[in-house]
Structure formats: C-alpha cells, structure tokens
N, C-alpha and C positions, 0 to 999 in steps of 0.2 A: 649778409655776407656770410657764407660758411667758414668753418674753422678746419683745418687739419691739425690734428695732435700726432705726431710721430714720437712713438715711444723710443727710449734709448737704445741705441745699437752701439756696440762697442767701437767699430771704425767709422761707421756712416755718419753717425749721428750721436756721438757719445753723452751729450746732455739731453737728448729728445728736442723737441721742438714744437711750437704752436706757430700756425700760419693761418692768417686770413687771406682768404683766396676768392676769387670769382667763379661762381658757377660757370660750368663749360669747359673748365681746364681739366687736363687729365692730372692724375695724383702725380706722373712722373714730372710732367711740366712745373706744376706747383713745387715740386721738391727741388729741380735743377735752378728755377729762377731764385730760390731763398738758399742756395749754397749747400744743399744736400745732395750729394753726389751719388744718386742711385745709379748702378750700373744700367746700362741699356746697349749691350752688344750690337743689337740688330738695326740699332738707330729708330727705334719706335715703331718697328713694321710687323710686330706681333709675329716674330720668326724666331724667338728664343724665349728663355725663362729667366734671364738674369735680372730683370725689373720686378720679379715677383715680391708681393707684399701680402699680408694678411690683414684684412680689415676688422679689427676688434670691436668696432661700434659703429653704425651708420650704414651697414652693409646692405641693408635692404632698399636705401635710398638710390643705390646705383642701378643703372641699367643692367639687365642680364649680360651675361658674358655670351660672346658669339661662339659658333661651333669650332671656329678657328682657334678662338682664345682657350677655350676648354681643352682642345686637342693639345696645345702647348702646355697648359698648366698641367696635364697629366704627367709631364717629363720632370716637373719642379721637384727641387728637393724641399722637404717639409711641407708638402702639400696638405692644407687645411680645407675644411668646408667653405671658409670664407676667404680663399685666396683668390687674388686677382693678378693680372698684369698690370702694373702702374701704368704703362703707356696706353693701356685700352680702358682703364676706369675712369670716367668722366665724373667730376664733382657735380653733386645735383644742388640742392639748397640746405641739405642737412649736414651738421658737423660729423667728422670722420676721426676715428682713432686708428691710427695704422701702424702695425709691426713690420719692421724689416726683417726677415728672417737672418739666422746667424750665417748661413752658408748659401751660395748660389751656384747653379752649374752653368759655367760658360764653356761651352763644347768646342768654340773656337779656339780659345787660350789652351784647353785642355788637350787639344789634338796636336800640339807642338812639342 
C-alpha cells in the first residue's frame, strides 16, 4: 500500500500528513478522504488549477499528464517541472511526497 506524505502547508495541512492509500486513487481524493481540504473549484473535471500540487518525490511513478492537464498547468501559480493537478494524478504503487503550493489561482472567485 503506497503512502502519500503531504508537506506542511500553513492553512490546508499545518502539521503535514502521512496517508496510507490504495493504488488507483487520485491524490485529491486521497487528501479529501483524510480531511485535507485541497481546493478543487471545477469539481475534479480538469478545468482549473486550484488543486495544483508539486510532487517532490515519486513523480516518475505517476502516469504522464494528458495534454489537457498540461494546458491547465500552464496557468498555475508556482508551476514546477514536477507539478500536477491532484484531481488527475493517480497514485500507482510508489510512495509520494506532495507539496501544496502557497497560493492557488481560483479564477471563479477572483472574477467576483
């Protein structure tokens, strides 16, 4: 059973977290099921960047991002070579270390 380690994030996960998860779950669903409230404004449809995370360890175990995900990631704040949308990144069988960026761009809420 793979483990996801979330690095500490000031508001979303202040103490960090280590989660044992089943392979085949998205990083976002694993977080939500364990009380880590990652933002996901588009309801997991790969239409925004609010669930953007950076995979600090285990990136190569994930399937490659789709072209749609890559297009969305180009709009993310703090984009990194190992950035993924957590709603699209499916846990394989390796452990992951995940960083939640300090900021997120929520175009829906910022246009009001």
